DSSP file (Angstrom, degrees, kcal/mol; ACC not computed):
  #  RESIDUE AA STRUCTURE BP1 BP2  ACC     N-H-->O    O-->H-N    N-H-->O    O-->H-N    TCO  KAPPA ALPHA  PHI   PSI    X-CA   Y-CA   Z-CA
    1    1 A F     >        0   0    0      0, 0.0     4,-2.2     0, 0.0     5,-0.2   0.000 360.0 360.0 360.0 -47.8    0.0    0.0    0.0
    2    2 A T  H  >  +     0   0    0      1,-0.2     4,-2.7     2,-0.2     5,-0.2   0.921 360.0  48.5 -59.2 -48.0    2.7    2.5    1.0
    3    3 A N  H  > S+     0   0    0      1,-0.2     4,-2.9     2,-0.2    -1,-0.2   0.900 110.3  51.8 -61.2 -40.7    4.7    2.0   -2.2
    4    4 A K  H  > S+     0   0    0      2,-0.2     4,-1.3     1,-0.2    -1,-0.2   0.914 111.5  47.4 -63.0 -41.3    1.6    2.4   -4.4
    5    5 A L  H  < S+     0   0    0     -4,-2.2     4,-0.3     2,-0.2     3,-0.3   0.927 115.1  44.7 -63.8 -46.0    0.8    5.7   -2.5
    6    6 A V  H >< S+     0   0    0     -4,-2.7     3,-0.9     1,-0.2    -2,-0.2   0.904 113.6  50.9 -66.1 -41.5    4.4    7.0   -2.9
    7    7 A D  H 3< S+     0   0    0     -4,-2.9    -1,-0.2     1,-0.2    -2,-0.2   0.741 119.0  36.4 -68.5 -23.2    4.6    6.0   -6.5
    8    8 A N  T 3< S+     0   0    0     -4,-1.3     2,-0.4    -3,-0.3    -1,-0.2   0.176 105.5  75.5-118.0  16.8    1.3    7.7   -7.4
    9    9 A C    <   -     0   0    0     -3,-0.9     2,-0.4    -4,-0.3    -4,-0.0  -0.988  52.9-164.2-134.4 137.8    1.3   10.8   -5.3
   10   10 A A        -     0   0    0     -2,-0.4     2,-0.5     2,-0.0    -3,-0.0  -0.978   7.1-158.2-119.1 135.0    3.1   14.1   -5.6
   11   11 A I        -     0   0    0     -2,-0.4     2,-0.5     2,-0.0    -2,-0.0  -0.958   7.1-166.0-112.7 123.6    3.4   16.5   -2.7
   12   12 A T        -     0   0    0     -2,-0.5     2,-0.5     2,-0.0    -2,-0.0  -0.931   1.1-163.3-110.7 129.8    4.1   20.1   -3.5
   13   13 A I        -     0   0    0     -2,-0.5     3,-0.1     3,-0.0    -2,-0.0  -0.957   8.2-166.1-114.2 125.3    5.1   22.5   -0.8
   14   14 A I        -     0   0    0     -2,-0.5     3,-0.2     1,-0.1    -2,-0.0  -0.909  10.7-164.1-104.8 101.0    5.0   26.2   -1.4
   15   15 A P  S    S+     0   0    0      0, 0.0     2,-0.3     0, 0.0    -1,-0.1   0.784  73.2  14.9 -65.3 -29.4    7.0   27.5    1.6
   16   16 A E        +     0   0    0      1,-0.1    -3,-0.0    -3,-0.1     0, 0.0  -0.901  54.4 179.9-150.4 117.0    5.9   31.1    1.4
   17   17 A F  S    S+     0   0    0     -2,-0.3    -1,-0.1     1,-0.2    67,-0.1   0.694  86.5  38.0 -87.5 -23.0    2.9   32.3   -0.5
   18   18 A N     >  +     0   0    0      1,-0.1     4,-2.6     2,-0.1    -1,-0.2  -0.609  66.6 165.4-130.8  68.2    3.3   36.0    0.5
   19   19 A P  H  > S+     0   0    0      0, 0.0     4,-2.3     0, 0.0     5,-0.2   0.876  75.8  45.8 -63.0 -41.1    7.0   36.8    0.5
   20   20 A D  H  > S+     0   0    0      1,-0.2     4,-2.0     2,-0.2     5,-0.1   0.906 116.6  45.8 -69.3 -38.9    6.8   40.6    0.6
   21   21 A G  H  > S+     0   0    0      2,-0.2     4,-1.9     1,-0.2    -1,-0.2   0.875 111.6  53.1 -68.6 -35.6    4.2   40.6    3.2
   22   22 A Y  H  X S+     0   0    0     -4,-2.6     4,-1.1     2,-0.2    -2,-0.2   0.930 110.2  46.5 -63.5 -46.3    6.1   38.0    5.3
   23   23 A I  H >X S+     0   0    0     -4,-2.3     4,-1.9     1,-0.2     3,-0.6   0.917 111.4  52.5 -62.5 -42.2    9.3   40.1    5.2
   24   24 A Y  H 3X>S+     0   0    0     -4,-2.0     4,-2.6     1,-0.2     5,-2.0   0.866 104.5  56.7 -61.8 -36.2    7.3   43.2    6.1
   25   25 A S  H 3<5S+     0   0    0     -4,-1.9    -1,-0.2     1,-0.2    -2,-0.2   0.789 112.3  41.8 -68.0 -25.6    5.8   41.3    9.1
   26   26 A W  H <<5S+     0   0    0     -4,-1.1    -1,-0.2    -3,-0.6    -2,-0.2   0.748 124.0  34.7 -89.5 -25.9    9.3   40.6   10.4
   27   27 A T  H  <5S+     0   0    0     -4,-1.9    -2,-0.2    -5,-0.1    -3,-0.2   0.747 135.0   3.2-100.2 -25.7   10.8   44.0    9.7
   28   28 A T  T  <5S+     0   0    0     -4,-2.6     2,-0.4    -5,-0.2    -3,-0.2   0.719 126.8  19.8-131.2 -50.8    8.0   46.5   10.3
   29   29 A N    > < -     0   0    0     -5,-2.0     3,-2.2     1,-0.1    -1,-0.2  -0.886  53.6-161.2-139.8 102.4    4.6   45.2   11.6
   30   30 A R  T 3  S+     0   0    0     -2,-0.4    -5,-0.1     1,-0.3    -1,-0.1   0.725  92.8  50.2 -59.1 -25.2    4.5   41.8   13.2
   31   31 A Y  T 3  S+     0   0    0     -5,-0.0    -1,-0.3     2,-0.0     2,-0.2   0.203  77.2 132.2-100.2  16.0    0.8   41.5   12.6
   32   32 A W    <   +     0   0    0     -3,-2.2    -7,-0.1     1,-0.1    36,-0.0  -0.481  23.6 170.2 -68.1 135.8    0.8   42.4    8.9
   33   33 A R        +     0   0    0     -2,-0.2    14,-0.4     2,-0.1    -1,-0.1   0.498  47.0  80.3-123.9 -11.3   -1.3   39.9    6.9
   34   34 A K  S    S-     0   0    0      1,-0.2    12,-0.2    12,-0.2    10,-0.1  -0.418  78.4-107.5 -96.7 170.4   -1.5   41.5    3.4
   35   35 A N        -     0   0    0     10,-2.2    -1,-0.2    -2,-0.1    -2,-0.1  -0.051  40.7-103.4 -76.6-165.8    0.8   41.6    0.5
   36   36 A R        +     0   0    0      8,-0.2    -1,-0.0     7,-0.1   -18,-0.0   0.003  59.1 152.4-117.0  30.0    2.5   44.9   -0.3
   37   37 A R        -     0   0    0      8,-0.1     7,-3.2     1,-0.1     2,-0.8  -0.341  49.8-121.0 -55.7 134.8    0.5   46.1   -3.3
   38   38 A N  B     -A   43   0A   0      5,-0.2     5,-0.2     1,-0.1    -1,-0.1  -0.751  30.4-178.1 -81.2 112.7    0.4   49.9   -3.5
   39   39 A N        -     0   0    0      3,-3.0     2,-1.3    -2,-0.8     4,-0.2   0.180  48.5-107.2 -97.1  16.5   -3.2   50.9   -3.4
   40   40 A G  S    S+     0   0    0      2,-0.3    -1,-0.1     1,-0.2     3,-0.1  -0.573 111.3  27.4  94.9 -72.7   -2.6   54.6   -3.7
   41   41 A S  S    S+     0   0    0     -2,-1.3     2,-0.3    -3,-0.0    -1,-0.2   0.499 133.4  13.1-102.9  -5.1   -3.3   55.7   -0.2
   42   42 A S  S    S-     0   0    0     -5,-0.0    -3,-3.0     2,-0.0     2,-0.4  -0.894  75.6-109.2-153.8-178.1   -2.4   52.4    1.6
   43   43 A Y  B     +A   38   0A   0     -2,-0.3    -5,-0.2    -5,-0.2    -9,-0.1  -0.938  55.5  27.5-125.6 143.8   -0.7   49.1    1.0
   44   44 A G        -     0   0    0     -7,-3.2     2,-0.4    -2,-0.4    -8,-0.2   0.333  43.2-130.6  99.4 147.5   -1.8   45.5    0.6
   45   45 A V        -     0   0    0     26,-0.1   -10,-2.2    24,-0.0     2,-1.0  -0.997  32.4-120.5-126.8 133.2   -4.4   43.0   -0.3
   46   46 A D    >   -     0   0    0     24,-2.9     3,-1.8    -2,-0.4   -12,-0.2  -0.659  24.5-157.5 -72.7 104.4   -5.3   40.1    2.1
   47   47 A L  G >  S+     0   0    0     -2,-1.0     3,-1.5   -14,-0.4    -1,-0.2   0.788  88.3  62.7 -59.9 -29.8   -4.5   37.2   -0.3
   48   48 A N  G 3  S+     0   0    0      1,-0.3    -1,-0.3     2,-0.1   112,-0.1   0.145 105.1  47.4 -86.2  22.7   -6.8   34.9    1.7
   49   49 A R  G <  S+     0   0    0     -3,-1.8     7,-0.3    21,-0.2    -1,-0.3   0.126  95.4  79.6-130.9  11.4   -9.7   37.1    0.6
   50   50 A N    <   +     0   0    0     -3,-1.5    26,-3.2   107,-0.2    28,-0.2   0.225  64.3 103.5-112.1  11.1   -8.7   37.3   -3.0
   51   51 A F  S    S-     0   0    0    106,-2.5     4,-0.1    24,-0.2   108,-0.1  -0.613  73.9-120.2 -95.1 159.1   -9.9   33.9   -4.4
   52   52 A S  S >  S+     0   0    0     -2,-0.2     3,-1.7     2,-0.1     2,-0.5   0.837  84.4  89.5 -73.3 -36.8  -13.1   33.7   -6.5
   53   53 A V  T 3  S-     0   0    0      1,-0.3   104,-0.8   105,-0.2   105,-0.3  -0.493 115.6  -8.4 -70.5 116.4  -15.3   31.3   -4.5
   54   54 A G  T >  S+     0   0    0     -2,-0.5     3,-2.4     1,-0.2    -1,-0.3   0.513  90.2 173.1  78.4   5.4  -17.3   33.5   -2.1
   55   55 A W  T <  S-     0   0    0     -3,-1.7    -1,-0.2     1,-0.3   102,-0.1  -0.230  70.0  -6.0 -54.6 123.3  -15.3   36.6   -3.1
   56   56 A G  T 3  S+     0   0    0     -7,-0.3     3,-0.4     1,-0.2    -1,-0.3   0.506 102.9 135.3  75.5   5.8  -16.8   39.7   -1.5
   57   57 A L    X   +     0   0    0     -3,-2.4     3,-1.9     1,-0.2    -1,-0.2  -0.561  60.7   2.3 -92.3 152.7  -19.9   37.9   -0.1
   58   58 A N  T 3  S-     0   0    0      1,-0.3    -1,-0.2    -2,-0.2    96,-0.1   0.666 116.3 -70.7  58.1  25.9  -21.6   38.0    3.3
   59   59 A G  T 3  S+     0   0    0     -3,-0.4    -1,-0.3     1,-0.1    -2,-0.1   0.693  94.7 134.0  71.9  16.5  -19.3   40.7    4.8
   60   60 A G  S <  S+     0   0    0     -3,-1.9    96,-1.4    -6,-0.2     2,-0.3   0.229  70.7  18.5 -88.0  15.9  -16.4   38.3    5.0
   61   61 A S  S    S-     0   0    0     94,-0.2     2,-0.4    -5,-0.1     9,-0.2  -0.943  80.2-108.4-164.8 177.2  -13.9   40.8    3.6
   62   62 A S  B     -b   70   0B   0      7,-2.5     9,-2.4    -2,-0.3    10,-0.3  -0.919   4.1-156.6-123.1 147.3  -13.6   44.5    3.1
   63   63 A S  S    S+     0   0    0     -2,-0.4     7,-0.1     7,-0.2    -1,-0.1   0.358  71.9 101.5 -94.1   2.6  -13.7   46.8    0.0
   64   64 A T    >   -     0   0    0      1,-0.1     3,-2.1     5,-0.0     5,-0.1  -0.802  68.9-145.7 -90.6 116.5  -11.7   49.4    1.9
   65   65 A P  T 3  S+     0   0    0      0, 0.0     5,-0.2     0, 0.0    -1,-0.1   0.756  97.0  54.4 -54.3 -29.6   -8.0   49.4    0.8
   66   66 A S  T 3  S+     0   0    0    -24,-0.1   -23,-0.1     3,-0.1     2,-0.1   0.611  86.7 105.1 -81.7 -11.0   -6.7   50.3    4.3
   67   67 A S  S X  S-     0   0    0     -3,-2.1     3,-1.4     1,-0.1   -21,-0.1  -0.357  76.4-129.0 -69.9 147.8   -8.6   47.4    6.0
   68   68 A D  T 3  S+     0   0    0      1,-0.3    -1,-0.1   -23,-0.1   -35,-0.1   0.752 111.8  46.9 -64.3 -24.0   -6.7   44.4    7.2
   69   69 A T  T 3  S+     0   0    0     -5,-0.1    -7,-2.5   -24,-0.1    -1,-0.3  -0.025  77.1 153.8-109.3  30.0   -9.1   42.2    5.3
   70   70 A Y  B <   -b   62   0B   0     -3,-1.4   -24,-2.9    -9,-0.2    -7,-0.2  -0.439  31.3-158.1 -62.1 125.3   -9.1   44.2    2.0
   71   71 A R        -     0   0    0     -9,-2.4     6,-0.3     1,-0.2     3,-0.2   0.522  35.8-114.9 -85.9  -8.2  -10.1   41.7   -0.7
   72   72 A G        -     0   0    0    -10,-0.3    -1,-0.2   -28,-0.2     3,-0.1  -0.169  39.5 -67.9  90.0 168.3   -8.6   43.6   -3.6
   73   73 A P  S    S-     0   0    0      0, 0.0     2,-0.3     0, 0.0    -1,-0.2   0.716 114.2  -3.2 -70.7 -21.4  -10.4   45.2   -6.6
   74   74 A A  S >  S-     0   0    0     -3,-0.2     3,-1.4   -24,-0.0     4,-0.1  -0.976  90.4 -77.4-160.4 159.3  -11.4   41.8   -8.0
   75   75 A A  T 3  S+     0   0    0     -2,-0.3   -24,-0.2     1,-0.3   -25,-0.1  -0.407 119.5  14.4 -59.2 141.0  -10.9   38.2   -7.4
   76   76 A F  T 3  S+     0   0    0    -26,-3.2    -1,-0.3   -29,-0.1   -25,-0.1   0.801  82.3 137.4  59.8  32.8   -7.5   37.1   -8.5
   77   77 A S    <   +     0   0    0     -3,-1.4    -2,-0.1    -6,-0.3    -1,-0.1   0.601  53.9  77.5 -77.3 -11.2   -6.3   40.7   -8.8
   78   78 A E  S  > S-     0   0    0    -28,-0.2     4,-2.2    -4,-0.1     5,-0.2  -0.777  79.3-134.2-106.1 142.9   -3.0   39.7   -7.2
   79   79 A P  H  > S+     0   0    0      0, 0.0     4,-2.3     0, 0.0     5,-0.1   0.830 105.9  58.4 -63.6 -29.4   -0.1   37.9   -8.8
   80   80 A E  H  > S+     0   0    0      2,-0.2     4,-1.8     1,-0.2     5,-0.1   0.934 109.7  40.8 -66.4 -44.7    0.2   35.5   -5.8
   81   81 A T  H  > S+     0   0    0      2,-0.2     4,-2.5     1,-0.2    -1,-0.2   0.862 114.2  53.3 -73.2 -34.2   -3.3   34.2   -6.1
   82   82 A V  H  X S+     0   0    0     -4,-2.2     4,-2.8     2,-0.2     5,-0.2   0.910 106.9  54.1 -61.5 -42.1   -3.1   34.0   -9.9
   83   83 A G  H  X S+     0   0    0     -4,-2.3     4,-2.3     2,-0.2    -2,-0.2   0.912 111.1  43.2 -59.2 -46.2    0.0   32.0   -9.5
   84   84 A L  H  X S+     0   0    0     -4,-1.8     4,-2.6     2,-0.2     5,-0.2   0.899 113.0  53.1 -67.8 -40.0   -1.7   29.5   -7.3
   85   85 A K  H  X S+     0   0    0     -4,-2.5     4,-2.0     1,-0.2    -2,-0.2   0.937 112.0  45.2 -58.3 -47.5   -4.8   29.4   -9.5
   86   86 A N  H  X S+     0   0    0     -4,-2.8     4,-1.1     2,-0.2    -2,-0.2   0.883 112.3  51.4 -65.2 -40.3   -2.6   28.6  -12.5
   87   87 A F  H >< S+     0   0    0     -4,-2.3     3,-0.6    -5,-0.2     4,-0.5   0.939 111.3  47.5 -60.9 -47.0   -0.6   26.0  -10.7
   88   88 A C  H >< S+     0   0    0     -4,-2.6     3,-1.4     1,-0.2    -2,-0.2   0.886 106.4  57.7 -64.0 -39.6   -3.8   24.2   -9.6
   89   89 A A  H 3< S+     0   0    0     -4,-2.0    -1,-0.2     1,-0.3    -2,-0.2   0.777 104.0  53.7 -63.5 -26.0   -5.3   24.4  -13.1
   90   90 A R  T << S+     0   0    0     -4,-1.1    -1,-0.3    -3,-0.6     2,-0.2   0.573  89.3  97.8 -85.2  -8.8   -2.2   22.4  -14.4
   91   91 A Q    <   -     0   0    0     -3,-1.4     3,-0.2    -4,-0.5    -3,-0.0  -0.544  64.2-148.6 -84.2 145.9   -2.6   19.6  -11.9
   92   92 A R  S    S+     0   0    0      1,-0.3     2,-0.3    -2,-0.2    -1,-0.1   0.876  84.7   7.9 -77.7 -39.8   -4.4   16.3  -12.9
   93   93 A N        -     0   0    0      3,-0.0     2,-1.1    76,-0.0    -1,-0.3  -0.874  59.9-162.7-151.2 109.3   -5.8   15.5   -9.5
   94   94 A L        +     0   0    0     -2,-0.3    76,-0.2    -3,-0.2     3,-0.1  -0.766  18.4 169.6 -95.2  94.1   -5.8   17.7   -6.5
   95   95 A G        +     0   0    0     -2,-1.1    75,-1.0     1,-0.2     2,-0.3   0.802  62.0   2.4 -76.4 -31.0   -6.5   15.3   -3.7
   96   96 A G  E     -c  170   0C   0     73,-0.2     2,-0.3    -3,-0.2    75,-0.2  -0.992  54.4-166.5-156.6 157.3   -5.7   17.6   -0.8
   97   97 A F  E     -c  171   0C   0     73,-1.9    75,-2.6    -2,-0.3     2,-0.5  -0.970   1.9-169.5-151.8 131.2   -4.7   21.1    0.1
   98   98 A I  E     -c  172   0C   0     -2,-0.3     2,-0.8    73,-0.2    75,-0.2  -0.987   4.9-169.4-124.8 120.0   -3.4   22.6    3.4
   99   99 A D        -     0   0    0     73,-2.5     2,-0.5    -2,-0.5    61,-0.1  -0.894  27.7-142.5-105.4  99.8   -3.1   26.4    3.8
  100  100 A L        +     0   0    0     -2,-0.8     2,-0.4     1,-0.1     7,-0.1  -0.494  36.1 160.2 -78.4 118.4   -1.1   26.5    7.1
  101  101 A H      > +     0   0    0     72,-0.7     5,-0.6    -2,-0.5     3,-0.3  -0.840   8.7 167.6-129.4  91.6   -2.0   29.3    9.5
  102  102 A S  T > 5 +     0   0    0     -2,-0.4     3,-1.0     1,-0.2    -1,-0.1   0.569  49.2  90.8 -89.9  -8.0   -0.7   28.0   12.8
  103  103 A Y  T 3 5S+     0   0    0      1,-0.3    -1,-0.2     2,-0.1    -2,-0.0   0.902  94.8  37.1 -57.7 -46.2   -0.9   31.1   15.0
  104  104 A S  T 3 5S-     0   0    0     -3,-0.3    -1,-0.3     2,-0.1    40,-0.2   0.479 104.1-124.0 -88.1  -2.0   -4.4   30.5   16.3
  105  105 A E  T < 5 +     0   0    0     -3,-1.0    39,-2.1     1,-0.2     2,-0.3   0.958  62.9 140.6  55.2  54.4   -4.1   26.7   16.6
  106  106 A L  E   < -d  144   0D   0     -5,-0.6     2,-0.5    37,-0.2    -5,-0.3  -0.940  47.2-154.9-125.7 147.8   -7.1   26.1   14.4
  107  107 A I  E     -d  145   0D   0     37,-2.5    39,-2.0    -2,-0.3     2,-0.3  -0.976  28.8-173.0-118.7 113.4   -7.9   23.5   11.7
  108  108 A L  E     -d  146   0D   0     -2,-0.5    65,-2.6    37,-0.2    39,-0.2  -0.827  10.7-178.7-115.7 144.8  -10.5   25.1    9.5
  109  109 A Y  E     -d  147   0D   0     37,-1.6    39,-2.2    -2,-0.3    40,-0.3  -0.899  34.3 -31.6-136.1 167.8  -12.5   23.7    6.6
  110  110 A P  S    S+     0   0    0      0, 0.0     8,-0.5     0, 0.0     2,-0.1  -0.185  95.4  52.9 -64.2 153.0  -15.1   25.0    4.1
  111  111 A W        +     0   0    0      6,-0.2    38,-1.8     3,-0.1    39,-0.3   0.512  50.0 152.6 -94.0 148.9  -17.3   26.9    4.0
  112  112 A S  S    S+     0   0    0     36,-0.2    43,-2.2    37,-0.1    44,-0.1   0.737  76.3  50.6-100.1 -34.3  -15.7   30.1    5.1
  113  113 A Y  S    S+     0   0    0     41,-0.2     2,-0.3   -60,-0.1   -53,-0.1   0.523 118.2  27.4 -87.3  -5.2  -17.9   32.6    3.2
  114  114 A Q        -     0   0    0      2,-0.2    35,-0.3    41,-0.1    -3,-0.1  -0.986  67.4-131.4-151.1 157.6  -21.2   31.1    4.4
  115  115 A T  S    S+     0   0    0     -2,-0.3     3,-0.1    34,-0.1    32,-0.1   0.563  72.3 110.3 -89.7  -8.6  -22.6   29.2    7.4
  116  116 A A  S    S-     0   0    0      1,-0.1    -2,-0.2    33,-0.0     2,-0.1  -0.396  80.3-104.5 -63.4 144.2  -24.4   26.5    5.4
  117  117 A L        -     0   0    0      1,-0.1    -6,-0.2     2,-0.1    -1,-0.1  -0.448  32.0-119.3 -70.5 142.1  -22.6   23.1    5.7
  118  118 A C    >   -     0   0    0     -8,-0.5     3,-1.8    -2,-0.1     4,-0.2  -0.441  29.8-106.0 -75.9 158.4  -20.5   22.0    2.7
  119  119 A P  T 3  S+     0   0    0      0, 0.0     3,-0.3     0, 0.0     4,-0.1   0.765 120.6  47.3 -57.9 -26.1  -21.5   18.7    1.1
  120  120 A D  T 3> S+     0   0    0      1,-0.2     4,-2.8     2,-0.1     5,-0.2  -0.003  71.7 124.5-104.4  29.6  -18.5   16.9    2.6
  121  121 A D  H <> S+     0   0    0     -3,-1.8     4,-3.0     1,-0.2     5,-0.2   0.895  73.0  52.3 -57.6 -43.1  -19.0   18.2    6.2
  122  122 A A  H  > S+     0   0    0     -3,-0.3     4,-2.4     2,-0.2    -1,-0.2   0.919 111.3  47.7 -59.7 -43.7  -19.1   14.7    7.7
  123  123 A F  H  > S+     0   0    0      2,-0.2     4,-3.2     1,-0.2     5,-0.2   0.960 113.8  46.4 -61.1 -51.4  -15.8   13.8    6.0
  124  124 A F  H  X S+     0   0    0     -4,-2.8     4,-2.7     1,-0.2     5,-0.3   0.902 112.1  50.9 -59.5 -40.8  -14.2   17.1    7.1
  125  125 A N  H  X S+     0   0    0     -4,-3.0     4,-2.0    -5,-0.2    -1,-0.2   0.935 114.5  43.4 -62.5 -46.1  -15.4   16.7   10.7
  126  126 A S  H  X S+     0   0    0     -4,-2.4     4,-2.1    -5,-0.2    -2,-0.2   0.935 115.1  48.9 -64.0 -46.8  -14.1   13.1   10.9
  127  127 A M  H  X S+     0   0    0     -4,-3.2     4,-2.3     1,-0.2    -2,-0.2   0.930 114.4  44.3 -60.8 -46.2  -10.8   13.9    9.2
  128  128 A T  H  X S+     0   0    0     -4,-2.7     4,-2.5    -5,-0.2    -1,-0.2   0.838 109.1  56.6 -72.5 -31.0  -10.1   16.9   11.4
  129  129 A T  H  X S+     0   0    0     -4,-2.0     4,-2.2    -5,-0.3    -1,-0.2   0.915 110.1  46.5 -60.8 -43.0  -11.2   15.0   14.6
  130  130 A Q  H  X S+     0   0    0     -4,-2.1     4,-2.7     2,-0.2    -2,-0.2   0.895 109.7  53.7 -66.6 -39.9   -8.6   12.4   13.7
  131  131 A M  H  X S+     0   0    0     -4,-2.3     4,-2.3     2,-0.2    -2,-0.2   0.932 110.9  46.2 -60.7 -45.5   -5.9   15.1   13.0
  132  132 A V  H  X S+     0   0    0     -4,-2.5     4,-2.4     1,-0.2     5,-0.2   0.930 113.1  49.6 -63.5 -44.7   -6.5   16.6   16.4
  133  133 A S  H  X S+     0   0    0     -4,-2.2     4,-2.5     1,-0.2    -2,-0.2   0.908 111.8  48.5 -60.3 -43.4   -6.4   13.2   18.1
  134  134 A D  H  X S+     0   0    0     -4,-2.7     4,-1.4     2,-0.2    -1,-0.2   0.885 110.6  50.9 -66.3 -38.7   -3.2   12.4   16.3
  135  135 A M  H  <>S+     0   0    0     -4,-2.3     5,-2.9    -5,-0.2    -2,-0.2   0.923 112.5  45.7 -65.7 -42.7   -1.6   15.7   17.3
  136  136 A V  H ><5S+     0   0    0     -4,-2.4     3,-1.9     1,-0.2    -2,-0.2   0.918 110.4  54.3 -64.7 -44.1   -2.5   15.2   21.0
  137  137 A A  H 3<5S+     0   0    0     -4,-2.5    -1,-0.2     1,-0.3    -2,-0.2   0.785 106.1  52.8 -62.7 -26.4   -1.3   11.6   20.9
  138  138 A S  T 3<5S-     0   0    0     -4,-1.4    -1,-0.3    -5,-0.2    -2,-0.2   0.297 130.6 -92.9 -93.0  11.6    2.1   12.7   19.6
  139  139 A G  T < 5S+     0   0    0     -3,-1.9    -3,-0.2     1,-0.2    -2,-0.1   0.584  85.9 125.8  94.6  10.0    2.5   15.2   22.4
  140  140 A G      < -     0   0    0     -5,-2.9    -1,-0.2    -6,-0.2     2,-0.1  -0.292  63.8 -79.9 -95.2-178.4    1.0   18.3   20.7
  141  141 A H        -     0   0    0     -2,-0.1     2,-1.2     1,-0.1    -1,-0.2  -0.381  39.6-112.2 -75.5 155.2   -1.7   20.7   21.4
  142  142 A A        -     0   0    0     -7,-0.1   -10,-0.1    -2,-0.1    -1,-0.1  -0.775  39.4-155.2 -88.4  92.6   -5.4   20.0   20.9
  143  143 A Y        -     0   0    0     -2,-1.2     2,-0.4   -11,-0.1   -37,-0.2  -0.299  18.2-112.9 -63.9 153.4   -6.2   22.4   18.1
  144  144 A T  E     -d  106   0D   0    -39,-2.1   -37,-2.5   -40,-0.2     2,-0.3  -0.728  39.7-166.5 -83.8 138.3   -9.7   23.6   17.7
  145  145 A K  E     +d  107   0D   0     -2,-0.4     2,-0.3   -39,-0.2   -37,-0.2  -0.931  25.1  92.2-131.0 152.4  -11.3   22.3   14.5
  146  146 A G  E    S-d  108   0D   0    -39,-2.0   -37,-1.6    -2,-0.3     2,-0.3  -0.917  72.5 -33.8 157.1-178.8  -14.4   23.1   12.5
  147  147 A Q  E >>  -d  109   0D   0     -2,-0.3     4,-2.4   -39,-0.2     3,-1.5  -0.524  54.7-130.7 -68.8 128.3  -16.0   25.0    9.7
  148  148 A T  H 3>>S+     0   0    0    -39,-2.2     4,-2.3    -2,-0.3     5,-1.1   0.888 103.8  49.4 -47.9 -52.0  -14.4   28.4    9.4
  149  149 A S  H 345S+     0   0    0    -38,-1.8    -1,-0.3   -35,-0.3     5,-0.2   0.686 115.8  44.3 -67.6 -16.9  -17.7   30.4    9.4
  150  150 A R  H <45S+     0   0    0     -3,-1.5    -1,-0.2   -39,-0.3    -2,-0.2   0.792 123.6  28.4 -98.7 -32.5  -19.0   28.6   12.4
  151  151 A I  H  <5S+     0   0    0     -4,-2.4    -2,-0.2     2,-0.1    -3,-0.2   0.591 137.1  12.6-105.0  -9.8  -16.1   28.5   14.8
  152  152 A L  T  <5S-     0   0    0     -4,-2.3     2,-0.3    -5,-0.4    -3,-0.2   0.567 108.4 -71.2-125.1 -79.4  -14.2   31.6   13.7
  153  153 A Y      < -     0   0    0     -5,-1.1     2,-0.3   -41,-0.1    -1,-0.2  -0.958  52.4 -69.4-173.2 167.3  -16.0   34.1   11.5
  154  154 A I        +     0   0    0     -2,-0.3     2,-0.4    -5,-0.2   -41,-0.2  -0.553  48.4 177.8 -68.1 131.9  -17.2   34.6    7.9
  155  155 A A        -     0   0    0    -43,-2.2     3,-0.5    -2,-0.3     2,-0.3  -0.931  13.0-154.4-139.9 112.9  -14.2   35.0    5.6
  156  156 A S        +     0   0    0    -96,-1.4  -101,-0.2    -2,-0.4  -102,-0.2  -0.694  68.8  20.6 -96.1 140.5  -15.0   35.4    1.9
  157  157 A G  S    S+     0   0    0   -104,-0.8  -106,-2.5    -2,-0.3  -107,-0.2   0.814  80.7 164.1  82.5  33.0  -12.7   34.5   -0.9
  158  158 A T     >  -     0   0    0     -3,-0.5     4,-1.9  -105,-0.3  -105,-0.2  -0.431  46.9-120.7 -88.0 160.1  -10.4   32.1    0.9
  159  159 A S  H  > S+     0   0    0      1,-0.2     4,-2.7     2,-0.2     5,-0.3   0.902 111.1  51.3 -65.5 -43.0   -8.0   29.6   -0.6
  160  160 A N  H  > S+     0   0    0      1,-0.2     4,-2.1     2,-0.2     5,-0.2   0.884 109.9  49.7 -69.6 -33.4   -9.6   26.5    1.0
  161  161 A D  H  > S+     0   0    0      2,-0.2     4,-3.0     3,-0.2     5,-0.2   0.895 112.5  49.6 -65.6 -38.4  -13.1   27.5   -0.3
  162  162 A Y  H  X S+     0   0    0     -4,-1.9     4,-2.8     2,-0.2     5,-0.5   0.961 112.6  44.2 -63.7 -52.9  -11.6   28.0   -3.7
  163  163 A L  H  X S+     0   0    0     -4,-2.7     6,-1.7     1,-0.2     4,-1.5   0.896 120.9  41.6 -61.9 -40.4   -9.9   24.7   -3.9
  164  164 A Y  H  X S+     0   0    0     -4,-2.1     4,-1.4    -5,-0.3    -2,-0.2   0.933 117.7  46.1 -69.9 -46.4  -12.9   22.9   -2.5
  165  165 A G  H  < S+     0   0    0     -4,-3.0    -2,-0.2    -5,-0.2    -3,-0.2   0.863 123.8  31.0 -68.1 -39.0  -15.5   24.8   -4.5
  166  166 A I  H  < S+     0   0    0     -4,-2.8    -3,-0.2    -5,-0.2    -2,-0.2   0.879 136.8  18.9 -88.0 -42.8  -13.7   24.6   -7.9
  167  167 A Y  H  < S-     0   0    0     -4,-1.5    -3,-0.2    -5,-0.5    -2,-0.2   0.523  92.3-121.4-109.6  -8.6  -11.9   21.3   -7.7
  168  168 A G     <  +     0   0    0     -4,-1.4    -4,-0.3    -5,-0.4     2,-0.2   0.664  55.8 163.1  70.6  16.1  -13.6   19.4   -4.9
  169  169 A T        -     0   0    0     -6,-1.7     2,-1.4    -7,-0.1    -1,-0.2  -0.443  50.5-115.1 -69.8 136.5  -10.3   19.2   -3.2
  170  170 A K  E     +c   96   0C   0    -75,-1.0   -73,-1.9   -76,-0.2     2,-0.5  -0.608  51.8 179.5 -71.7  95.4  -10.3   18.3    0.5
  171  171 A A  E     +c   97   0C   0     -2,-1.4     2,-0.3   -11,-0.2   -73,-0.2  -0.882  13.5 173.9-113.6 130.0   -8.9   21.7    1.5
  172  172 A I  E      c   98   0C   0    -75,-2.6   -73,-2.5    -2,-0.5   -63,-0.2  -0.893 360.0 360.0-128.1 160.3   -8.2   22.9    5.1
  173  173 A A              0   0    0    -65,-2.6   -72,-0.7    -2,-0.3   -67,-0.2   0.277 360.0 360.0-131.0 360.0   -6.6   26.0    6.5
């Protein structure tokens, strides 16, 4: 079983999706979350509000450029999100996706932009319950898990909603 999985599976790691924002968070503002797009009077687009599924819906992002959750002028307005979109479009089978945000110790799954349960809610609940159990068993913290919009807040235009909504990929953040 293991050899078949290894022989037929590719794992791609993108170590940093927002390099200019990441550097800025270490040099200037530790809580910076956006990229460094010049918006005229302010800087940055929250890349995790810039994907097309749910973009701009239900108050889960802001249209104000100075906001920390500014979604950008359009879905996929940023080169970073276009790059991920193009990468995903070239893949034959996107079986899973993890957008790692470890600060809050949360494991989040779709939907982020609405409180309705996604069609695979039972699968996501079971999978993330097992993930939390495995982390605790290995000496780690018990992360909180659940649907983003239900345990955290509405967030529109997120990467996990995009990968799940467009490709059916089991996507967590």
